[in-house]
C-alpha positions, -999 to 999 in steps of 0.1 A, spaced: 69 -96 152 54 -107 119 66 -93 86 62 -95 48 79 -129 47 53 -143 70 26 -129 48 41 -145 17 44 -179 35 7 -177 45 -3 -168 10 15 -198 -5 5 -224 22 -31 -212 24 -36 -210 -14 -69 -190 -10 -75 -162 -34 -112 -158 -28 -120 -124 -13 -155 -134 -3 -140 -155 25 -125 -125 42 -153 -118 66 -160 -95 95 -188 -109 118 -213 -133 103 -219 -115 70 -198 -118 39 -182 -86 27 -196 -73 -5 -173 -43 -8 -142 -56 -26 -120 -28 -13 -127 -38 23 -125 -75 15 -90 -70 1 -80 -51 32 -92 -80 54 -76 -105 31 -42 -88 36 -47 -86 73 -54 -124 73 -21 -128 53 0 -110 78 -17 -125 109 -22 -160 94 -59 -160 105 -78 -174 75 -91 -204 94 -99 -185 127 -133 -178 141 -143 -142 144 -133 -139 180 -100 -157 175 -93 -135 145 -99 -103 163 -78 -114 192 -49 -124 169 -52 -91 150 -48 -72 182 -16 -91 189 -1 -86 154 -13 -50 145 -9 -18 165 -33 1 143 -60 -6 118 -70 24 98 -102 37 84 -115 54 52 -105 89 64 -70 82 79 -39 64 65 -26 39 68 -47 7 65 -25 -14 87 5 -10 111 23 -40 122 36 -39 158 72 -29 156 71 -34 119 59 -19 86 29 1 77 8 -14 49 -13 5 24 -38 -17 6 -50 -7 -29 -74 -25 -52 -76 -19 -89 -100 -34 -115 -76 -40 -144 -40 -46 -152 -36 -12 -167 -53 9 -140 -34 34 -118 -36 36 -80 -57 64 -67 -40 81 -37 -64 110 -36 -51 140 -17 -20 122 -3 11 120 -25 31 88 -28 52 80 3 85 62 7 79 60 45 52 67 70 63 94 94 48 102 128 49 139 118 26 132 88 -3 156 94 -27 132 76 -25 105 102 -48 103 132 -38 106 168 -48 70 173 -23 60 146 4 84 160 -1 70 196 -6 33 186 30 24 197 64 40 202 76 48 167 89 76 145 91 62 110 79 30 93 85 15 59 54 15 38 45 -17 20 20 -11 -8 -2 -42 -12 -20 -39 -45 -46 -63 -58 -64 -68 -90 -98 -84 -83 -129 -93 -102 -161 -108 -88 -145 -113 -54 -117 -134 -69 -81 -121 -65 -63 -123 -98 -31 -105 -90 -14 -94 -58 18 -73 -55 37 -62 -25 62 -34 -30 80 -10 -6 75 27 -10 113 33 -9 115 12 -42 83 26 -57 80 63 -49 102 94 -51 111 113 -20 87 138 -5 106 168 -18 98 158 -54 60 158 -48 61 188 -24 79 209 -50 52 203 -76 24 209 -50 40 242 -38 45 255 -73 8 249 -81 -3 263 -47 18 295 -52 5 300 -87 -31 297 -76 -27 320 -46 -10 348 -66 -39 351 -90 -53 387 -89 -88 396 -79 -94 364 -59 -98 361 -21 -79 332 -7 -78 317 28 -52 295 45 -57 258 39 -38 226 38 -52 219 4 -40 236 -28 -62 265 -22 -96 279 -10 -113 307 -28 -138 327 -7 -168 349 -18 -171 336 -53 -206 349 -57 -223 383 -51 -237 373 -17 -203 360 -6 -217 327 5 -199 303 -19 -164 291 -17 -142 269 -39 -119 242 -25 -90 233 -47 -77 198 -40 -50 176 -55 -58 141 -66 -27 120 -68 -24 88 -89 5 65 -95 10 38 -121 5 3 -107 36 -18 -98 31 -42 -127 35 -13 -152 63 3 -132 84 -29 -129 75 -46 -162 113 -46 -170 118 -73 -143 84 -90 -142 57 -96 -168 34 -122 -152 18 -153 -166 -15 -149 -185 -22 -186 -185 -27 -190 -147 -55 -180 -124 -34 -160 -99 0 -141 -101 19 -128 -70 48 -105 -72 69 -90 -45 101 -68 -47 122 -63 -16 154 -42 -19 186 -58 -6 188 -35 25 153 -44 36 159 -81 28 190 -82 50 170 -68 79 144 -96 77 154 -125 100 131 -152 86 141 -152 49 155 -187 53 119 -199 58 110 -187 23 139 -206 8 128 -238 27 93 -233 14 106 -231 -21 117 -268 -20 80 -279 -17 64 -253 -39 82 -252 -73 59 -223 -85 76 -201 -59 106 -183 -75 131 -161 -57 154 -141 -81 181 -115 -78 172 -84 -99 183 -48 -103 156 -21 -100 156 16 -107 161 41 -79 129 62 -79 148 94 -71 175 87 -98 167 60 -125 203 62 -136 212 44 -104 202 7 -100 194 -10 -67 199 -47 -59 167 -64 -49 149 -98 -46 120 -106 -69 96 -131 -54 69 -146 -76 43 -173 -72 16 -186 -95 -16 -207 -90 
């Protein structure tokens, strides 16, 4: 079972930050979003130097589900984490989550996931690893890996806001509503009664570099910055952390530090975590 430590080791040993090399078939990927997704898959599966057939076979061994544009999540590791891949254009840009609010965990009861995802393996809940990249002209400038439990508040926080807005919309007088999973749907908005209005939420969250700038600022004088934060509970559950410490002996740019991070549900409480950084 491969995990986040394996992905970090692959990143450092491979040293490749060129997204144009993350291919599917014989054609190079021109869409940077899809290229970053495949780059992250190659990190977790260690398949950068594989042929197409070898890569697909290895991916089928490592992943239980590979998502699509309509259904979360982008990646599910067999017996491991879910991975949500997000690309942003600049250091200050926020992550667009669209109609889905931020998630600490991926639950099998999530109505947004597909049946293929739900039935991919025997599971109930998975940690979500947000893999966020800053890319320009097919070159990866920054990559961050952060767990939802350290990044996002609990569902009740976002659901409360959503329900307050939904209730306010639906109690407006003189408007005909119909049941929907969205914030609302207004029917018969014109004299013929043939037009309707869908009211949707568009969630965004500040990127991890802004959120965790109190423990990591990055180096502007290098070509590539990597940051990863793993809370102490998750770190203790990973059986291959020693491999990362061994790798550190040969790669001085790899740093592993003890830090304290804010609890997303209560910033007055601090959590112990590992900060892992690497520069090229």
